[in-house]
Residue, then its C-alpha position, 0 to 999 in steps of 0.5 A: m436656124e428655123r425659117v419663118p414662112e413667106r406667106p403670111a408676110g404677102f397676106l399681111k401686106t394685103y390686109q393693111l392696104f386693104v385697111v388704108l383704102i377703107t379709111l380713104a372711103v371713109v373720109a371721102l364719103s365724109i367730105t363728099g356728105f358734108v359738101w352734099a349737105q351744103k345748100g345756097v341761100t339768098v335772103v332779103v331783110d327789109g330790102e337788102s340781100r345777101f347769099l349764105k351757104t347752110q346745112a340748116d334744114t329750115v328757115g327759121a334754123l336758117l335765121e338764128q345762124a345768121d343772127i336775123d331777129v324776127s318777130d311775130r309781127d314780122v313777116v317771113s316768107p316762106t314761113l319758119g317752118s319751111r325746109l330748106v332747098d338749095g337755091d331758095t330765096i328767104v324774105v324777111r320784112h320787119a315791122i315798124p312801130i308808127t303812131l297815127l292819127l286819124g280822125g281824133e284818135r291815136l292808133a299804135l300800129d306794127v306796119v309791115g311796109s316801106t312809105v306813110a302810103d303802106a302804113l294807112i293802108a295797114a290801117g285801112v285807110t285808102p290814100g288818096a283825095g279827100l285826105d290831108v296827111e302829114p308828112p306826104l305819102s311817099t314819105p319812108l317810114s321810121a321807127g317812132l314816126t307819128i303821122s297825122a291823117r285828116n279828113v277834108f272835103v268842100r262843101i257847097v253853101e248857099e247864103p241869100v243876103e240882100m242887097p242895098f239900093d241906091v240913092v240918086t239924087e235929081n235936081d228939081p227947080t221947082r223946090d227951094a234950094g237946099s230942100r231934099v224930097i223923096v220922089t221913089d222909096g228905094v226897095p232892096g233886092k235880093a241875092l244868092r251867094i255860093h260859098q265854097v267851105i273846106v271842112v277838115d275832120g268835120v269842122p267848117g273852116s275858112r269860105t271863099l265867094v264863089s259867085e253871086q246870083v241876082v234874084v230880085e233887082p233893088v229899086d233906087e231910092v229917088v231924091a228930089v233936090g230942090t235948086k230954085r232960088a228965094g224970089r225967083p221964080a223957075t226959068r224955062t230953061r231950068a224947065t229942061r232939067v225935067a224934060a223927057a228922054p229923047a226917044s233916039g240916040t246913043k247911051l253912054t254911061v259916065t260919071a258926071t260932076a258940077y261946076a259954076p263959072g266965075v267961081d272956084g278958079v273956074g271961067t265964064r268962057t267955054a273952050t268954044g269960046s262961048r259964055a259959060g252957062y247952064g246947058v253947058v257941058a265939059v267933055d273929053p273930045r276924043v270920046i265925045p266930040l265938041g258940039t255934039r248936043l246930049y240928053i243927062p237924066g236930072y239935068g237935062y239937053g246941053v251942048a258939048a261946048d267945054t273941056g276940063g283938065a279933070i275930065k277925061g274918058d268916060k266922065i262929063d262935068v255939067c254947068f250950072d248958074t251957081r255953086a249952090e247948084a253945082i255942089a247940090w249935083g254933086r257926083r253921080t252916075v247917069t246914061i246919057t244919050i248922044l243925039p244924032 
C-alpha cells in the first residue's frame, strides 16, 4: 500500500487556523465598529428631556429616527443639518398657534414660548405698565388660546365749574312781618375740578374726582326778613338784632334754630328759672356755660340761660317773642361770638 506524505496534512491545519483567525477578526472589527458608531445624545423637546443612542450623522436624521416632528415654524438647536457628536444636546421648541387681540386688530401668531408674556414679546409688545392683559401674563400658552391686550392709561382733566352762592336770611324788625328784601345780591364763585379719566384703547372711560380748588369764593345773597308786627313799632329790644358785632370774643360756628315761649309745647320759664323771651339762648352747657353772654349775627345779643333736649354739641336755640318770628328765623349756620 502506498503511503500519503504527512507534510500536506500539517499545512492544512495551519491554513484552517489562519482562516478561523481572520474570520474572528472580521467579526470583532464589525462589532467594535458598530459600537464606535453609536453616539449618546440628549434631546430636549418643549422642556422634556430624554437620552438617546444613535448612529445618525445629523440632527435632522436623529429627529426623524426618534419620530419627533418639526416644521419651519419650530426652533431646533443646533440646526437640522448640523453633524452629531457624542454628548450633544439637541433642543426642540414647537411653535404654538395663538390669537392676539391688540388695538382693535386680530393677529394670528405662531409663538415659540411658554407664557402669555412670551406671546406679547413675539408680537413686538412690551408686557408691562399701561397694558390690561387677559389672561394674565404668567398664563401658560396652549394651542388656540386668545389673548386680549388693551392699552390703558390715566388722563388728568381740569374742569372749571361754577360754585353756587348761599342764601342767608336776617331778621329785620323795621320791616313788616313776612316781607323779604334782598340786601346783598349773591355772586357765584369759580372752582377748578381735577379728574382722573381712565382711557382704554383711546376711548375715555370712568372718571374720578381727585380735588377741587376754589378760584373765586362765592358771595352770599343776604335777604332781610321783616319781623315787625302790624300796629306795633319796633321796640328798643328788637333793635339789638341788628347791633354791630363786638370787637373781641371767642368765635364758634353753630347751627342756630329758634323757638317761642308758650307755644308748641315750650314752657315760659328757662332752665335758670327766668322768664323766656327775646334775648334768651338755649345752649348745651358742656359747650357754652349757662350765664355766658353771646352775640348772634342776625339776632343780636343774648344770654345762655336755657337748655333743651335737642340742643346738643355745637347747636343753639334762640328765643323770639312770637312763633311767626321763630318760623321766619328757621335753621341756619352762624358764627357766634362768646363774650368774655
